[in-house]
N, C-alpha and C positions, 0 to 999 in steps of 0.2 A: 620643476624637478631639479635636483642638485646636479652640478656639473660632475664630470668624471673625477676631477681633482678633489672635489669635496667628498665624493663617495669614498675614494681611496683613503682620504684622511680620516673619515669617520670610522671606516672598517678597521684601519690600522690602530686607531685609538681603542676601539672595542677589543680587538684580539690581543693587543699588547698589554691589556690591563690598565690602560690610562683612563683619565676622566673622559666621560662622554662629552661630545662637542655640541650636543643639543639636548633639550629636555626630553624629547621623544626617545632619543638614543639612550638616555639614562634609564628610562622605563623599560626599554627592551633589554638592557643589561640585567636589570633586576629580574625580569621575566625568565631570561635564559638561565639564571642562577637558582631558580626556584627548585629544580630537581635535576638529578643526574642526566635524564634523557629529554629535558624540555627542548633542547636544541638539536635533537637527533636529525630531523630532516634538514634543518638549516646547515648543520655540519656537513651533511652529505652533499648539499648544493655547493658549498665552498670547495669541498674536496673534488667534486666534478669539474669545477672551474680550474682547479690546479691540474687535473688530468688533461683538460683541453689545452692548457698552456704547454704541457709536456708532450702534446701530440699523441696521447694514448687513446685507444678505442674506448668509447663510452657504451655502457649498457642502456637498455630501454629506460630505466629509471633515471640514470645519470643524464641522458639526453633530455629528458623531460625537465629535470631540475635546471639544467643549463638554459633550456628554452625560456625559463622565467626571466633570466637576465637579458635574453635577446628581446623579450617583449619591451624592455626599457631602452631599446635602441642601442644596446651595447654591442660593439663589434667583437670579433674573436680576439683581437688584440687587447681590448679593454677587459674582456672576460679573463684573459690570461693574467692581466694585472691583479684582478681580484684573487685569482688562484695563487699568485705569487705572495700576496699578503698572508693568505692562509698557510702556505708552505713555510714561510719565514716564522710565523707565530708558533706553528707546531714544532719547528726546529728549536725555537727559543723556549719552548715549554711554558708559554704564557696563556694557554687556552684552558688550563685546568679550572673546573668549576663553571666554565662557560659552554664548552662543547664536550660531548660525551667522549670518554677515553675509547669506547668501542669504535668511534669514528676516527679519531685522530691517530690511533695506533694501527689502523689498517693501511697497509702500503698502497700507494697510488696504483700500482700494477694490478692490484686485486679487484676483481669485478664485484659490483654490488647492484643487484637487479630488483625488479618488482617482486619476483618470487622470494628473494632474500628478505625484503621488507615485510611481505605478508607473513613470513615465518617469524620475524622478530616482534611484530606488533603486539601479539597477545600478552607477552611477558611484561609489557610496559603499562598495561591498563590500570592496574591498581595504583601505580605511582602517578600517572598522568591525571586520572580522574579525581585524585585526592588534592590536587592543587587548588589554591583559593580562588583562582580565576577560571575554574572549570565548574560548570553546573550541569548535573545529570538529573533529568526529570523523567519519571515514569508515570504516564497519564493513568495507567491502570490503578494507581494508588491514590489518585486525586478524585474528588467529587465535583460538585458544582463549583464553577469559578476557576476551572483548571487553566483557562487562558491567562488569568492574572497571575498564575503561579509558575508560568514558563520561565520568567526572569525574576530576579529579586534585587532588592536594594543592596544587599551584601555583595552579590555577584557584580553589579554595576560598579560599586566602589572598588572592587578588586581589579576590574578592567581598567579603571583610571590609574590605580597604583602601578600596574604592571604593563601598561600600554596595550591592553587588549586581553581577550580571553575567548572561551568557547562555551556554547550551550549545546547539549545533546538531549534530544527528546525522543523517548521510546514509549512503547505501550506493550508491556509484557503480560500477555494473557495465557493462562494455563490451558493445556490441551491443544495448543497450536501445532498443526502438522507442518513439517518442513520438507517439501519435495526438492528434487534436484534444482540447482540454480537455473538451469536452462528451461525449467518447466513453468516459469512465471510469464504470464502475458501482461504487458504494460497496461496501466489504467490512466485515464486523463486526470490531471490535477491542475488547479489554478489557485495561486496564492496572490491575493489582491492587497495592495496598499489601500487601507480604508480611511484613516485619519491620523493626525498627530496632535498631541496636546502639549503646549509650551508651558511647562510648570514654572521655569525660571530661565529667562533669556536676556541678553544684553546687560548693559550697565545702567543702574537705576538713575544716575545723574547724567552721564555723558551720552549714552546711547540706549535708551530704554526699549527700543525696538530692534528687531533683527530680521535680516533676509535669510531665509532658510531654503535649502534644496536638498534632495536625497539622491543618492546613487547606489547602485547595487549590482552584484553579479550573482547569479544563482544557477544551479544545475542539478539534474538528477542523473541516474545511470543511463538516461536516454538522450540527454542533450543539455545545453546551457544557454542562458540568456542574460543580457545586461539591460540596465534601466537607468535613466536619469530623469528626474522630475523637472518641472518648471520651477522657477524661483517664487517662493511665497514671500512677498514683501510686507514690511510693516507688521511683523508678528510680535505681539506683546505677551508678556507673562500672563498666564491664566487663560489664553485663547486656545480654541480648538479649531483646526482647519481640516476640511475634507479633501481628499485627493481627487483629481480629475478622473472621469470615467476612463477605463482602459489602462489605469496605472497598475501594472502587474509586476510583482516580484518574479513570478514564473507562470507560464501557461504552456503546458505540454504533457508529456507522458512520464510515468514513473514505474519502476519495478520494485526496487528495494529501498532506496535512500535519496535524500534531498539535502543539499548544502547551500548555504547562502551567506554572503558577506554584504552587510548594509552599512552605509555611512550617512551621517547627518552633518551637513556643512553649513557654515555661515558664509554668505557671499559666494561668488563664483570662483572656481579654481580653473586655471587655464589648462592644466595638464591632467584633468580627471579621467581622460581616456585611458591613461596608464592603468588606473584602477580597474576599469572594465576589462582590458586586455589581460591583466594579471589574474583576475578572477577566472576568466575563461581558461587560461592555462592550468590553474589549480583544479578546476573542475575536471579537466582531462585526467589528471593524476588521481583525484579522488574517485572518479568513476571506475577506473581500473582497480584501485585498491579495495573498494567496497566489494567488487565482484570477486577478487582474489581472496579476501578475508573470509568470505562465506564458504570457501572450499577447505578451510583449515579443519583438521580433524577435531580439534578441541574447542570448537566454537558453539557448542550446545545446539547445533543444527538450526539456529534461528538468529537472524541478525539483531533481534531485540536484545539478545544476551551476548552478542559478539564482542569479545574484548578487543579484537582487532579493529572493529568499527569505532569503538569508543576511543581507543588510542589514537587512531588516525585523525579523528575530529580535533583533538587537542594539538597534535603535532602540526597539522596544516595551519591552524590558527596562529601558532607561534612562528611558523616559517614565514607567513605573510607579514606578520608584525615585524619580524627581524629584518626582512628585506626592506620594508618601508622605512625602518629606522635609519638606514644610511642611503637610501635612494632618493627620498623626498626631502624638500625643505620644510621648515615649520609652516603650519597652515592653520586654517580656521576650522578644523575638524571638531565638531561638538561631541561626537562619539561614534563608535564602531561596534558592531555585534557580528560575530561569526557564529552561525547556528546550523545544526544538522537535525533532521527529522528522519525517522524511519517512515516507510509508506503507511504502516499501521497507525502510527501516531498522527499523521496528517489526516487520515480517514476518521480517526477518533475525534479530532477537533472539528472536522466538518460535520460529523453526525451529531455531535453535541451542540453545534452552532456556537462554539467558543471562539472568541477572537484573541489570539495571542497578543499580549502586551509586552513590549521590549523597552528597556530603559537606555537612553543615549545621554551621556553626560561626560563633561571634561573636568568635573569637579566643581565647576561654577554653574555653567549653563546645564539645564536638564530638560529633555524633551522625551515624552513617551510616544511610541509608535504602536498603532493597532493594525493588525493584519486580519484578513478573512481567508479561510481555506474552503475551497469548493472541490470536493472529491466524493461524488456519489457512491462509487464502488471501490473496493479494494482490488489490487492486481489479482487476476484470476489465475488458477492453476491451468497449465497447458491441458487441453482437452484429453490428451492421452492418459491423464492421471485421474480420470473418473474413478471413484472408489466404490467397490462392491463389498459389502460386509454381510455376514450371516450370524443370526442368533441361534445357537444349537441347543442350549439347555432350556427346556420349556418351563414356564411358570406352572404351578406355584413353587417349583424348586428354585432356590436362590443361593448364591448370587448368579445372575445370568452369565452365560458363557458366550462371549462374542468372538468370532473367528478373526484371524488376521486380515489385514487389507488385501484385496485382490484388485488388479488393474486390468479391465477388459482390453485396454489399448485403443479405444475408439477415439476418433478425431471429433469429439463432441464439443459443441459450444454452449451446452446447457446440460442440466442433470437429465439423463434419460428417464422417461416415464415407463412403468413396468405393467405387464399384464400376464395372464396365464391362458393357455389354450391346450386342447387335447388333440393328439394324433396317435391313433391306435392305443397302445398301452403307455405311451409317453405323455407326461405333462410338460409342456414347453413353457419356458419363461420367455416372454416377448418384450422388446424394448423399441422405443422410437425416440429420435433426437435429431437435432440439426447440427451440421458440421460447421467448420469455421467459415465456409462459403455460404452458409445458411441453406444448404441443400438438405432435404429430408432423407434420413437414414433409418434403417430398421436392422434389428439383429434378433437372434433367438438362441435358445439352449435347452437341451433336455437332460443335462447332467449338472451336478454341482461343481464340476471342475472348471467351467468357464463358458462364456458365450462365444458363438461363432463371430467372426469379424464383422463389424458393421459395414453395411453396403448402402449405396444410394438407391432410392426408389427409381424405378425405370422412368426415364424422361428427365430425371434430376431436377424436380421442381424445387424452387426456393420457398422458404417459409418466413413470414414476418413475425410469427409467434413460435413459442416452444411447442413442438408437436406433442400430441397426446396419443398414447396407444390405447385402443379399446378392443375388447373381444366380445363379439355379438354373434349368437348362433354359430359359435366356433369359428367365425371369420375374424382374422386379425386385421384391425383397421388402424392405419396411421392417419391421424386427423390433424389438420393444420390450416392456417390462413395463407393462401397462396400469394406470394409477394408480387407476382406478375399481374393477376387479374383481381386481386383483393377479395376473392371469394373463399368461402369455407369448403375445403376438399376433404373427402374421406376416401382413402386408397386401401383396398383390400390386398394384403400381401402375405404370402407364405411361401418359403423357399424361393423359387424363381418365378412364381406366378404373381403377377401384379395386375390389378384391375381398378380403374377409377369407378368407385361405387356411387359417388354423389358429389355435386358441387352446388352451392347456393349462398345466400347472404351470410356473411361472417358475423359472429357475435361482436358486440362493441367492447366488451371487457374480457378479462381472463375467464377461461372456461375449462371444463372437464367433461368426459363422457363416461357413462356406466350402463351396462346392460342390466335391465331389471323388469321382471314381469312380462317377458316376451317382447319388450321394446327397448330401443336404445335411447337413453335420456341424455340430452345436452343441457348442461347446467352452467350458467354464466353469471358474472357479476355486472350489474348495471351501474351507471354513473352515480346513482344515489346509494350504492352499496347493497341494494336488495338483490335477491337471487331469482333470476328468470329461469324457468324450465321449459323445455320442449321435448315432446315424446315422439319418437320416430319409428315407423314400421315400414318394412320394405317388401317389394314383390318384384319378380322378374319383369323387365320391360322390353318392348320390341326393339329398342335401339341398342340393346346389349348392356346398357347401364341398368342398374337396379332403379326402380321407381320408388322413391321414398315419400311417404306421406307424413308430414310433420304437423303436429297440433300443439298449440300452446298449453303448457301445463300450469300448475299453480305458481303464482308469484309469491315468494316467501319474504316477508318483511325482515330485513337484516341491515346491519351496517358492516358489510364484509369488505375485506381488502385482500388483494393477492388472489392466487388461484385457489378455487375450492376443490374439494375431493369428494368422490361419491363411492358408495358401497351398497350392494344388495345384501341385506342381512336379515335372516329369519322372516322373509316375506315383506320387509320394509325397505324403502329407499332412504338411506341415510346420507346427509350432506354435511360434511365437516368443513369448517372455515375459520379463519382468524378474523376477529372483529377489529374495528378501528381502535378499540381499547387494548389491543394486543393479547386478548384472552382467546381461548378456543371454544367454539360452539359446535353443536350438532343439531341439525334440523331434520324432520321428516318431510316428505314431499307435500304434506298437507298441514304443516304446523309451523309454529314459530321456532326459531333457534333457541336451544337451551345451553347456557354456559356450563361447560363441564370441567374446564381447568382455568383457573384465574390466578392473578397475582404474580405471574412469572415473566411478563413483558416479552412474549414470544416475538421473534423477528422473522418468521416465515409462516406460511400457511401449512396445515398438516397434510401428511400423506395418511391414507386410511386403508386398512385391510382387515380381513378376518383371519386371525392367527390363533390356533388352538381354541376355536369357538368363542373367541373374545373380540370385541371391537378394539382394534389396535391402532394407535395414532403415533406418528413420528414427526417431529418438528424441531426447529432451531430455537434455542433459548436466548436470553438477553446477552449472554457471554459468547454467542456464536457456536455453541456446541449442540449436537443433536441429543434430544431426549425422546423417550417413548413412554407410552402409558397404555393400559388395557383395562377393559371392563366388559362385563356381560350385558351392560346396558340397562340393568334393572333398577339401578339407583343413580343419582347424579353426583354423589359424593365419593364414589369408590373409584377414583382415578389417580392412583399413586404414580408419581413421575420418577423415572430412572434415567440417568445419564448414560449415553453410549460412550465408552471410553475412547479417547484419542480420536474424536470425531469433529473437531473444529471445521466449519464448512461455510460456503457461500451458496446463495440460491435456495431453491426449494428441493427438499429431499423427496425420494419416491420409495415405495415399499410394496412388497407382495409376500404372501405366505405360500410355500409349496412343501407338501409332505411334512407339515409341522415344523418347518424351518422358516424363520422370518428373514427375508432378504431386504436389505436397505442399500440404496445407491445415493451418492452425493458428490458434490464438487468440493474437495478439501480446501480449507483456508490455511494459508501459510503463516 
């Protein structure tokens, strides 16, 4: 790392308009002059140093920016020296074209906070994202091979020319819901170092091999991590090397966004800990800014289209490069990549099993890095934001009229399953779900205005599966696999009355229950995808519990995946399920499944109900939006599919029909 005298000399040369004292410094100068606002954060860091020297109070942002200099072991006196260089250059008017006038014209006494930055970021997006060393990738527009298109040869060349750059990766899907920022529950994500391919390294004559190692710092809005690999010795051009097991760029939680800075080095650097510390501090700033940017009114209600997010990615990359331009000595850095992903983009890469390829080059040496993203699920919506929608206009009248979203406000950790029961003249809508502590909850309603608040079943049992509500002989049953004893429980519940009706062996796969022909049918998916059925009939028992007699029903050959759905319809028991080919099938209890909807690559099992005397299905399509279809069941080709507007979701949907109104519940996808 450069001495304080060397740092001050480099900074003075830069701000006075003199020739850069290092090759890296020359690249930084070109980078700062690319556009008016390239050095926006860099300028505010220097201005904050000047405020420190003047003994002025710092804002939250200014304190964070000065903290970057303290990471480099600079004392307050040395930070004041940096500030004095800035003050002298502003007074001499030599910073034009290098630092934004919006920064240099602001008096030191004036505060500039995180909130101010969040306000200013959107206006810079068009300028920042148009820079040659900024690459914006929308995975929704890319087909197979998207991992190879995250970076490009042109972007890598621009990073060489301007001493670094940024890549922002988003996935803009239509129909995405955008709940309040606080409504997102983090999801686990792991980004692994997989392998690197040395396209060209070393000197053909003098040193044909190279010793390579990697360092990085990465963070999400939930935390940050740093990494340094071992040295890979004797690397020759054309060779591919795999990383050791456990080599992770990041392994943690994410809500909205992920940022990373990765460096490829030749030989060991004694002060690379500085890089790790610097990245950790930058992640602190980035994490706050990403959260603040989502609160801006003009941000399209979605981080995928957030101009503040896009601006911030570029400004942070420039700030890091500018600091390093005068803090570090010349080194053997092969290449550096600053990259940011939205959570949806990471999940998209994981789902497609695409490995992002990044180019590291100094203009001579060239090494490609391959990463692997493991992210099974998107961040979920806070359970308070379960959505309840109703279809008012009945077919065959079109277009369908879907009501606005309603939020029951339940603390659910899964989509509630729905059923209907009778009490006097009222038709009750019943629901069962588990809360965030996996306790079984029930709720009911007899009006269209809303459900009563969800409440835990007496005894507060925990469920290891998503509970299923079933209505049999007008008894409302919450059915679940008890997490304590591992048995299948059926709890009869209505109002404040709660009775344990049955417990016995639990199905080994996803299951549903449906009342049909005077019996309660338990339908489950076996390990081979076939559908197992059991027929249950009950009678009062001496112990107070009902005595249930279960007999094995027909086993239906199928290749089912996910939870099946059942419906008693015109004297027949119908079982709807998603096949392993992602098409939708319907089977009778004594027959093979018949494919009814194909070619749409469904991503959830169907919900099934009788709506207006038609078999009605609701499921999630390949884009993550809910669709519905209905037929009277007389033909196999009369299943038109319609999209439910504004219904991007996760998990399995549920549906019932009451008084010719179709009710759908789902967990929205942000």
